[in-house]
C-alpha positions in Angstrom: 62.5 -53.7 32.1 62.2 -50.1 33.3 63.5 -48.9 30.0 60.8 -51.0 28.0 58.1 -49.7 30.5 59.0 -46.2 29.8 59.1 -46.9 26.0 55.5 -48.1 26.2 54.4 -45.3 28.3 56.0 -42.9 25.8 54.2 -44.8 23.0 50.8 -44.5 24.5 51.4 -40.7 25.3 52.2 -40.2 21.6 49.1 -42.1 20.6 46.9 -40.0 23.1 48.4 -36.8 21.8 47.9 -37.8 18.2 44.2 -38.5 18.9 43.8 -35.1 20.6 45.8 -33.2 18.0 42.7 -32.8 15.5 40.7 -31.1 18.1 40.5 -27.2 17.7 41.7 -25.6 20.9 39.7 -22.5 19.9 36.5 -24.2 19.0 33.4 -22.9 20.9 33.3 -26.4 22.9 36.8 -26.0 24.1 35.7 -23.1 26.4 32.6 -25.0 27.7 33.2 -26.5 31.3 32.7 -30.2 31.3 30.3 -29.9 34.3 28.1 -27.2 32.5 24.4 -28.0 33.6 23.2 -27.1 30.1 24.4 -26.8 26.5 23.4 -26.7 22.9 25.9 -26.8 20.1 26.9 -28.0 16.7 29.7 -30.7 16.6 30.1 -30.3 12.9 29.0 -27.8 10.1 26.3 -28.3 7.7 27.1 -29.3 4.1 26.6 -26.7 1.4 23.4 -28.1 -0.1 21.6 -28.4 3.4 22.7 -25.0 4.5 21.3 -23.3 1.2 17.9 -25.1 1.7 17.6 -24.1 5.2 18.6 -20.5 4.2 15.9 -20.5 1.6 13.4 -21.6 4.2 14.6 -18.9 6.6 14.3 -16.4 3.9 10.5 -17.4 3.5 10.2 -16.7 7.3 11.9 -13.3 7.1 8.8 -11.0 6.2 6.9 -12.6 9.0 10.0 -12.0 11.6 10.1 -8.3 10.2 6.5 -7.8 10.7 6.4 -9.2 14.2 9.4 -7.0 15.0 7.7 -3.8 13.7 4.6 -4.7 15.8 6.7 -5.3 18.8 8.5 -1.9 18.1 5.0 -0.1 18.0 3.9 -1.6 21.4 7.2 -0.3 22.9 7.1 3.2 21.4 4.9 4.8 24.1 6.7 3.5 27.1 10.2 2.8 25.9 11.2 4.7 22.7 14.8 3.9 23.1 14.0 0.1 23.0 11.6 0.8 20.0 14.5 2.4 18.0 16.8 -0.6 18.8 14.1 -3.0 17.5 13.7 -0.8 14.4 17.4 -0.8 14.0 17.2 -4.6 13.7 14.4 -4.4 11.2 16.5 -2.0 9.1 19.5 -4.5 9.0 17.2 -7.3 7.7 15.5 -5.0 5.2 18.9 -3.6 3.9 20.3 -7.0 3.2 17.0 -8.7 2.0 18.1 -12.2 3.0 19.4 -14.1 6.1 22.8 -14.7 4.4 23.0 -10.9 3.5 22.3 -10.1 7.1 25.0 -12.6 8.2 27.6 -11.1 5.9 26.7 -7.6 6.9 27.0 -8.4 10.7 29.9 -10.7 10.5 28.3 -14.0 11.5 29.9 -17.0 10.1 27.1 -19.3 8.5 29.7 -21.9 8.1 31.0 -21.5 11.8 30.4 -23.4 15.0 28.5 -22.2 18.1 27.7 -23.2 21.7 25.1 -21.9 24.1 26.0 -23.2 27.6 26.1 -22.4 31.2 28.9 -21.0 33.3 26.8 -22.4 36.3 23.5 -21.3 35.5 24.7 -18.0 33.6 23.9 -18.4 29.8 26.9 -17.9 27.5 26.7 -17.7 23.7 29.8 -18.3 21.7 29.5 -17.9 17.9 32.2 -17.8 15.3 32.6 -14.7 13.1 33.7 -14.6 9.6 34.3 -10.8 10.0 34.9 -9.5 13.6 35.1 -5.9 12.3 31.8 -6.1 10.6 30.2 -7.4 13.8 31.7 -4.4 15.7 30.3 -2.1 13.2 27.0 -3.8 13.6 26.9 -3.2 17.4 27.8 0.4 16.9 24.9 0.8 14.5 22.7 -0.7 17.1 24.0 1.6 19.8 23.4 4.6 17.6 20.0 3.5 17.0 19.3 2.9 20.7 20.8 6.5 21.6 23.0 5.1 24.2 26.5 3.5 23.9 26.9 0.4 26.2 29.5 0.8 28.9 33.0 -0.5 27.8 35.6 -2.1 30.3 38.8 -4.0 30.0 40.2 -7.1 31.7 43.8 -7.6 31.0 44.1 -6.7 27.2 40.4 -7.7 26.5 37.9 -5.1 25.9 34.2 -5.8 26.3 30.9 -4.0 26.5 28.5 -4.3 29.4 25.1 -3.1 30.5 23.8 -3.7 34.2 20.2 -4.5 34.9 20.0 -3.3 38.4 16.3 -4.5 38.9 17.4 -8.2 38.3 20.9 -7.9 39.8 22.5 -9.1 36.3 24.5 -7.6 33.6 24.8 -8.3 29.9 28.6 -8.9 28.7 29.3 -8.6 25.0 32.7 -9.2 23.6 34.6 -10.1 20.4 37.3 -12.5 21.5 39.6 -13.5 18.6 37.1 -14.5 15.9 34.2 -15.3 18.2 31.4 -13.3 19.6 30.9 -13.9 23.3 27.4 -12.8 24.9 26.6 -13.7 28.4 24.3 -12.8 31.1 26.4 -12.6 34.4 25.6 -11.4 37.9 26.1 -7.8 38.3 29.5 -7.0 39.8 30.6 -10.4 38.5 33.7 -11.9 40.1 36.7 -11.6 38.1 37.3 -15.5 37.8 33.9 -16.0 36.5 34.4 -13.0 34.1 37.8 -14.3 32.8 36.5 -17.8 32.2 33.4 -16.5 30.4 35.5 -14.3 28.1 38.0 -17.3 27.6 41.0 -15.6 29.2 41.0 -18.7 31.4 40.1 -22.1 30.3 38.0 -24.7 32.3 40.0 -27.2 34.2 38.4 -29.8 31.6 36.2 -28.7 28.7 33.3 -30.3 27.2 35.4 -30.9 24.0 37.9 -32.9 26.3 35.2 -34.7 28.0 33.4 -35.8 24.8 29.9 -35.9 26.5 28.1 -34.5 23.6 29.8 -36.9 21.1 28.9 -39.8 23.2 25.3 -38.5 23.6 24.9 -38.0 19.7 26.2 -41.7 19.2 24.1 -43.0 21.8 20.7 -41.4 20.7 21.4 -41.2 17.0 21.7 -37.4 17.0 23.4 -35.9 13.8 26.2 -33.5 14.5 24.3 -30.3 13.3 22.7 -29.8 16.6 23.0 -31.5 19.9 21.7 -30.3 23.3 21.4 -31.5 26.9 20.1 -30.3 30.3 21.5 -32.0 33.1 18.9 -31.5 36.0 21.3 -33.3 38.6 23.6 -30.2 38.1 20.9 -27.4 37.5 18.6 -28.0 40.1 20.9 -27.9 43.2 22.2 -24.7 41.8 18.9 -23.2 41.5 17.4 -24.4 44.7 20.3 -23.6 47.0 21.3 -20.3 45.5 24.8 -21.5 45.4 24.9 -20.3 41.6 26.3 -16.7 41.4 23.7 -15.6 39.0 20.8 -17.3 41.0 22.2 -15.6 44.0 22.4 -12.2 42.4 18.9 -12.2 41.1 17.5 -13.5 44.3 19.3 -10.7 46.3 17.9 -8.1 43.9 14.4 -9.5 44.3 14.8 -9.8 48.2 16.1 -6.1 48.3 13.1 -4.9 46.5 10.9 -6.8 49.0 12.8 -5.6 51.9 12.3 -2.0 50.7 8.6 -2.4 50.3 7.9 -4.4 53.5 10.6 -3.5 55.8 11.7 -7.2 56.4 15.3 -7.5 57.1 17.3 -8.6 54.0 19.1 -11.3 56.1 15.6 -12.9 56.9 14.7 -12.9 53.2 17.9 -14.6 52.1 18.0 -17.3 54.5 18.6 -20.8 52.9 17.6 -24.1 54.2 20.1 -27.0 54.4 17.2 -29.3 53.1 17.3 -27.7 49.6 20.4 -29.4 48.4 19.4 -33.0 49.1 15.8 -32.4 48.0 17.0 -30.8 44.7 18.9 -34.1 44.2 15.9 -36.1 45.3 13.7 -34.4 42.6 16.5 -34.7 39.8 16.8 -38.3 40.5 13.4 -38.8 39.1 14.2 -37.1 35.8 18.1 -36.8 35.8 18.4 -35.1 32.3 16.8 -34.3 28.9 18.5 -34.2 25.5 17.5 -33.2 22.0 19.0 -33.0 18.5 18.2 -33.7 14.8 18.6 -37.4 13.6 18.3 -36.3 10.0 18.6 -32.9 8.5 18.9 -32.5 4.4 17.1 -30.6 1.7 13.9 -32.7 2.0 14.0 -34.1 5.5 14.0 -32.6 9.0 13.8 -35.4 11.8 14.3 -34.9 15.3 14.5 -36.6 18.7 13.8 -35.5 22.3 14.8 -37.8 25.2 13.9 -37.4 28.8 15.7 -39.8 31.3 13.5 -41.1 34.0 14.1 -43.0 37.3 13.9 -46.6 36.9 10.5 -47.2 38.6 8.9 -44.5 36.4 10.2 -45.9 33.1 9.3 -49.5 34.0 5.8 -48.5 35.0 5.0 -47.8 31.4 7.7 -49.2 29.1 5.9 -52.7 29.3 2.4 -51.1 29.2 0.5 -52.2 25.9 -2.4 -49.8 25.4 -5.3 -51.4 23.6 -6.3 -48.2 21.5 -6.9 -48.9 17.7 -4.8 -46.7 15.7 -2.0 -46.1 18.3 0.1 -48.8 16.5 2.6 -48.0 13.7 0.4 -49.1 10.8 0.1 -46.7 7.7 -2.7 -44.0 8.2 -4.9 -43.1 5.3 -6.3 -40.1 6.9 -4.6 -36.7 6.3 -4.7 -36.1 10.1 -4.6 -39.0 12.4 -3.7 -38.4 16.1 -3.6 -41.2 18.9 -3.0 -40.4 22.6 -2.8 -43.2 25.1 -4.7 -42.4 28.3 -4.6 -45.6 30.4 -6.4 -44.1 33.4 -6.1 -47.1 35.6 -2.3 -47.3 35.3 -1.9 -43.5 35.6 -4.0 -43.6 38.8 -1.7 -46.4 40.2 1.5 -44.5 39.2 0.4 -41.0 40.6 -1.1 -42.6 43.8 2.5 -44.0 44.5 4.0 -40.5 43.8 1.5 -38.7 46.1 2.1 -41.1 49.0 6.0 -41.0 48.7 5.6 -37.4 49.2 3.1 -37.7 52.1 5.5 -40.1 53.7 8.4 -37.8 53.2 7.3 -34.1 52.7 9.6 -31.5 51.3 11.1 -29.2 53.7 12.9 -26.9 51.4 10.9 -23.7 51.5 11.0 -23.3 47.7 9.4 -26.8 47.3 6.7 -26.5 50.1 4.0 -25.8 47.5 4.7 -29.4 46.1 3.5 -31.0 49.3 0.1 -29.4 49.0 -0.1 -30.2 45.3 0.6 -33.8 45.8 -1.9 -34.0 48.8 -4.7 -32.6 46.5 -3.7 -34.9 43.8 -3.9 -37.8 46.2 -7.5 -36.9 47.3 -8.6 -36.5 43.7 -7.2 -39.8 42.4 -9.9 -42.1 43.8 -12.5 -40.3 41.7 -10.8 -41.2 38.5 -11.7 -44.8 39.1 -15.5 -43.9 38.6 -16.7 -45.3 35.4 -16.8 -44.5 32.5 -13.5 -42.2 33.1 -11.7 -44.9 35.0 -12.2 -47.4 32.0 -10.5 -45.0 29.6 -7.7 -46.3 27.5 -7.0 -43.4 25.0 -8.4 -41.1 22.4 -7.8 -41.1 18.5 -9.0 -38.3 16.1 -8.6 -39.1 12.4 -9.8 -36.1 10.0 -10.3 -36.7 6.3 -11.4 -33.2 5.6 -11.1 -29.8 7.3 -12.2 -26.4 6.1 -14.0 -23.1 6.9 -17.8 -23.0 7.4 -18.9 -19.4 6.8 -22.1 -20.0 8.6 -20.5 -21.2 11.9 -17.6 -20.3 14.1 -16.5 -24.1 14.1 -14.7 -25.7 11.2 -16.4 -27.9 8.6 -14.8 -31.4 8.9 -15.4 -35.1 8.3 -13.8 -37.8 10.1 -13.7 -40.4 13.0 -13.3 -40.0 16.8 -12.2 -43.1 18.7 -12.5 -43.6 22.4 -10.6 -46.6 23.8 -12.1 -48.1 26.9 -12.3 -51.5 28.6 -16.1 -51.1 28.8 -17.7 -49.9 25.5 -21.1 -50.7 26.5 -20.9 -48.7 29.8 -19.5 -45.6 27.9 -22.3 -45.7 25.6 -24.8 -46.1 28.4 -23.3 -43.0 30.1 -23.3 -41.1 26.8 -27.2 -42.0 26.4 -27.9 -40.7 29.9 -26.1 -37.3 29.0 -27.5 -37.0 25.5 -31.1 -38.5 25.7 -31.4 -38.3 21.7 -28.8 -41.3 21.8 -31.2 -43.4 23.9 -32.4 -45.4 20.8 -29.0 -46.3 19.5 -27.9 -49.9 20.0 -24.4 -51.0 19.2 -24.0 -53.8 16.7 -21.8 -56.7 16.9 -18.6 -56.8 14.7 -18.1 -53.0 14.7 -21.0 -52.6 12.4 -21.8 -49.0 12.1 -25.1 -47.8 13.3 -26.7 -44.5 12.1 -27.3 -41.8 14.6 -30.7 -40.5 15.1 -31.8 -37.3 13.3 -31.7 -35.3 16.6 -28.2 -36.0 16.9 -27.2 -35.4 13.1 -29.2 -32.2 13.0 -26.7 -30.8 15.6 -23.8 -32.2 13.7 -25.2 -30.7 10.4 -24.2 -34.0 8.6 -24.8 -37.7 8.9 -23.2 -39.6 11.6 -22.6 -43.2 12.7 -21.6 -45.1 15.9 -19.6 -48.6 16.0 -18.4 -50.5 18.8 -15.4 -52.8 19.2 -14.0 -54.9 21.9 -12.0 -52.1 23.5 -13.4 -48.9 21.8 -16.2 -46.8 20.5 -16.1 -45.0 17.4 -17.9 -42.0 16.0 -18.1 -41.3 12.3 -19.0 -37.8 11.1 -19.6 -36.9 7.4 -20.7 -38.6 4.2 -18.7 -41.9 3.6 -17.4 -42.1 7.2 -19.7 -45.2 7.9 -17.5 -47.3 5.4 -14.3 -46.5 7.4 -15.5 -47.3 10.9 -15.0 -51.0 10.9 -11.6 -50.7 9.7 -10.8 -48.0 12.1 -11.7 -50.2 15.1 -9.5 -53.1 13.8 -6.5 -50.8 13.3 -3.5 -51.9 15.3 -3.2 -51.0 18.9 0.0 -49.6 20.6 3.2 -51.6 21.0 4.5 -51.9 24.7 5.5 -48.4 25.9 3.8 -46.5 22.9 2.2 -43.4 24.3 1.1 -41.2 21.2 1.3 -41.1 17.4 0.5 -38.4 14.9 0.4 -38.1 11.1 -0.3 -34.8 9.3 -0.3 -34.4 5.5 1.0 -31.2 4.0 -2.3 -30.4 2.4 -4.2 -30.7 5.7 -1.7 -28.6 7.4 -2.3 -26.0 4.8 -6.1 -26.2 5.3 -5.7 -25.7 9.0 -3.6 -22.6 8.3 -6.2 -21.1 6.0 -8.9 -21.7 8.6 -6.8 -20.2 11.3 -6.2 -17.2 9.0 -9.7 -16.4 8.3 -10.5 -16.5 12.1 -7.6 -14.3 12.8 -8.8 -11.8 10.2 -12.3 -11.8 11.7 -10.9 -11.1 15.3 -8.6 -8.5 13.9 -11.5 -6.6 12.1 -13.5 -6.9 15.5 -10.6 -5.4 17.4 -10.1 -2.6 14.9 -13.8 -1.8 15.0 -13.6 -1.6 19.0 -10.6 0.7 18.7 -12.7 3.3 16.9 -13.8 5.9 19.4 -14.8 9.5 19.7 -14.1 9.6 23.5 -11.1 11.9 24.7 -7.9 10.1 25.8 -7.6 9.3 29.3 -4.2 10.2 31.0 -1.9 7.4 31.5 -3.8 5.2 29.1 -3.1 4.7 25.3 -5.1 6.9 23.1 -7.6 5.6 20.5 -5.0 6.6 17.9 -2.4 4.5 19.7 -4.7 1.6 19.9 -5.7 1.9 16.2 -2.1 2.0 15.3 -1.2 -1.0 17.4 -4.2 -3.1 16.1 -3.0 -2.2 12.5 0.6 -3.3 13.2 -0.7 -6.6 14.8 -3.0 -7.3 11.9 -0.1 -6.6 9.3 2.1 -8.9 11.6 -0.4 -11.7 11.6 -1.1 -11.3 7.8 2.8 -11.6 7.1 3.0 -14.5 9.5 0.3 -16.5 8.0 1.7 -15.8 4.4 5.0 -17.4 5.4 3.6 -20.2 7.4 1.3 -21.0 4.2 4.4 -20.7 1.8 6.1 -23.2 4.1 3.1 -25.6 4.4 3.2 -25.7 0.5 6.5 -27.4 0.9 5.5 -29.8 3.4 4.8 -33.5 2.2 4.0 -34.8 5.6 4.8 -34.5 9.4 4.8 -37.6 11.6 5.6 -37.8 15.3 5.7 -40.7 17.9 6.1 -40.9 21.5 7.1 -43.9 23.8 8.6 -45.0 26.9 11.5 -47.2 27.1 13.3 -48.8 30.1 15.6 -45.6 30.4 12.9 -43.0 29.8 10.6 -41.0 27.5 11.3 -40.8 23.7 9.7 -38.4 21.3 10.6 -38.6 17.5 9.4 -36.3 14.8 9.9 -36.8 10.7 9.1 -33.8 8.5 9.3 -34.7 4.7 9.5 -31.8 2.2 8.5 -31.8 -1.3 11.4 -31.7 -3.9 
């Protein structure tokens, strides 16, 4: 019997080893502690077609990124010329290599590699696989040359690393090539050896995130693709931050307190006192929203879909998961408008929920000094909430904006548009009466039955600069602005309302997106021209202030950056077929999804 038991145990051990044998012990996730408070990583690499499509898109953005870096370097030049040279060195790397793929090859980054951004406690650590470690070392050397200063080097065992201490913040940058991975981390100054060893990977965590499988389980549960999965665990992060038990948080707080002590004379020990109430109260807050996660749900040459989840306490989720908001258009029916945005604002339900939260804080105030301001904030909220019951605000259910056209009006600072605005309310007649009191020109308007549109008086349409109509439904008022909008009002008021838990919905066509960008570009050009005109001055420079020439150079750099950025955004918008987004609350939390479809 004992022999059979040993045989079975041996067999199970072999099965377990076989299941684990495919895991790469040098994968970035193998170095991530299983209890890390935050992480973002890829669980698998992109296929070639998708990677090439994304690289092409990134190359479109490259001129804008270069222009932004150049403008930033110009701003730095006066006060920090060393940093300005460093930024310009980055610019030169991109310019020399012309594409993102060329930059990656020149600097040694592996575009087919894996990465992980995570916390050693709250200290951020980035691990990226390299295709050519020597090329990366040469890249860092070029940056050091441009900066004019070498980073300090140090050795731990046989591992060499670069470091730079930020004395004012009590932290230090650590940069190293470990095997075929780049490791960059922001650690506490004078970091303890055990933390440094684990950050560099010289020591492994007792249990890694790869062993734990938390991200794999999360991806399966939420439908995240393996190209990118991220999570922030607030039950781990908040106690580390609020108690000061995390080494990086403690180092930063000590540096801040030391500076304050020098200025005020207050003993450092007094400024660093911690409260025993902070740990349980951090857990109390985290229990209300324990975690958030995000990831792609679809990513290929023509689709970029994503999802964001915020876990919520049971009472919060159930307060809204079953709530059906009667706002026409909030439902999932197909929209014909190029831009259609619906937002649930059930004031009565929100007032009930926030009143309960305010009362809970009043009954048990926060004692942790770092949370003391919350007591006052919730007290003021509790005082203000009864006012939200006053009609017509107290009757509101939500807002919908549907635009059919959008463009630039050369005679006005406002855009030229046509579309419909819908206000959901439990009392449409009361809302109209309030509007008539505020705008006397509406006094003659009488809402008709069955959502029949009624023309607005000339006093109102004169202000709008185009015809307008009003229509009333059982749970909404709708305003149509522009020629032909009267024919759409009745249908708008009969569009599907939200499903239980649905909070928002948006649709944006690529053509409308492009119209928005062109409008914003024209406004940006106008502002840039005005700023350039203001920078012209014959007055002598004032000591300690930028000279007129410097201000003119900065204005020109900012204008060039803006121009390049809009050019890139417009090029990208040309490829967009549509963008859709939706937000709803389930029994476990808040879910936001986005769907971007690109043209072939």
